[in-house]
N, C-alpha and C positions, 0 to 999 in steps of 0.2 A: 554343599553338604557332602561329607565323606561317608561312604558306606563301604566297609571292608569286604574283600573277597571272602567266599566261603567254599571250603572243599566239600563237594557233594559225594564223591566216590574216588577211588584210586585214580589220581591224575586228572580228575575233572573238577574244574573250579567255576563257580558262578561269581562273576565279577562285573562291575559296572562297564558298560560299553564305552569305547573311546573312538574318536574319529578314525584312527588308523585301522579299525576293524572292518572298514568298508569292503575291501577285496575279499577277506575271509567270509564275510556275511554273504556277499554275492555268490561265492563258491558254495556255501551251505544251502542257500536258497535254490541254486541250480541243481545241486545234488539231491535235494528233497522236493523238487517241484511237483512231481507226481504224488508223492506221499502227502503233501500239504494241500493240494488242490481241492479235495472234497470239503475241507474245513476252512477255506480261506476266501476272501473276496477276490474278484477278478484282478489280476496284476498285469499291467502292460509290460512289454518286453524290457523297458528301461529299468524296471524294478530288479531284474536279474543281472544287472551289470554293476561293476564297481562304482561307476559314476552315479547310478541310481541309488545305490546304498550309501554313497557318500552324502548325497543330498538328504536322504531320509535320516541318516545319523545326525547331520547338521541340525535338522528340525527337532529331532528327539533330544539332542543335547541342549538346545535352546529351551525346550520345554522343561527339561530337568533343572536348568539354571533358574527358571521361573517358578519352580516348585510344583509343576503340574504333572510330571511324569518321571518315572525312574526306569531306565533301560538297562537290562543285564544281558550278558552273553554267557553261555556255558562253553567253556574252552577246555579242550583236551585232545590228546593225540595230534597236536600241532594244528588243530583247526577248530572251527566253531561247530558245536554239536546241538545248538538250540538257543532259544532266547526266552527271557521272562520279562514282562513289563507290568509295572503298576502305572495305570493311566487314569486320566480324569480325576486326579487328586483334588479333593476339596477339603478345606479346613473349616474353621468356624464350628458351629454346633453339629455339623454332619460328620466331619473327619472321616472321610470315605475315599476309597479308590477301587478301580477295577483291575483284576488280574487277568493277564493273558500269557500263554506259554506255548512252546512247541519243542519237541525233541527229535533229533536226527533219526531217520528210519532205522539205521543200523544200531541204535542204542536204546530202542524201546524195550520195555519189560524188565528194566534193571532198577526201577524205583527212582530214577533221576527226576522225573517230573514231580513226584510226590515230595522229594527232598527239596527241590527248587521252590515249589509252592510254599512249603513250610518256611524256608529261608526268606522268601519275599514277605511273608506275613510277619515274621520276626522283625525284619527291617522296617516294615510299615508301622509296627508297634514301637520298637525301640528307637528308631532314627527319625521317623516322620510324626510320631505321636498320633497315629490314626486310631480310630475306634473300630472300624469295620472294613473288610475287604469283600467285594462281590466278584462273582465270575459266572459266566454263562457257557453252556455247551449245547451243541446240536442235540436234539432228542435221541438220536441213534448213536451218539459218541459215548458209548459205555465206558471205554478206557479212560477218557477224560473225567467222566463222572466219578469213577473209582479214585482217580488222583485227588479230586476235590474232597470227596468223603474221607479219604485216607489222610488228608491234610487238615482235618478239623472243620471243614465246611459243612453246612447243613443245607438241604434243599428247601427253598422257600416259595417256589412257584414256577409257572409256565408263562412264557411270553410269546404269543403268536406273532409272526412276521417281524421278529426282533432285529435280525441283521441280514444284510444282503450278502449271501455266501454262495459261492459256486453258481452264480447266475440267477439266483432267486431269493426272495424274502423267505427266511427260514425260521421256524419255531425253535425256541431254545428253552432249556431248563435253567433256572436261575438259582444260584447258591450264594451263601454268605458265610463269613466267619467273623464272629465278634471277637476282637482281640483283647479287650480290657473293659473295665467299667469306670475308668478315670473320668472325672468331669472334663468337659470341653473347655479349654482355656485359650 
């Protein structure tokens, strides 16, 4: 499936990830390690290497080929400034996916995450034919909650012990965005 790149802001493009992004992704994760730690699962040291990212990309691109995941990178200033992922894509009568994203610490507060979430939802609707996109945030991640609300998501509930984040099972707020009312085909 071809999903075209989208310009989010001056010089920052959201485009599908490619295998050759491994080194730039490793650099981005190293650069943002402290910034991402409170909202991420535990990562072993190999995750922060080009080899670790190469293996992760290989898996993600295979899942994309199988129609289960869409991985994007936010590229600008000659480096990767974040990622956006639609994961756990399910078709049939559910037509649903989960949205995940992060933005480089040096590019926060510029509306990039909101634009990226909107772009991912547009692709989910127009290219994947999905009906719904869901997302969860830690209960204290107010910035991410603002992103989701500003991207057309609505809060639908709380999920205790939802994900294992930063060394413990954490409660999350769950959001959804209904993309369309087309029948499932």
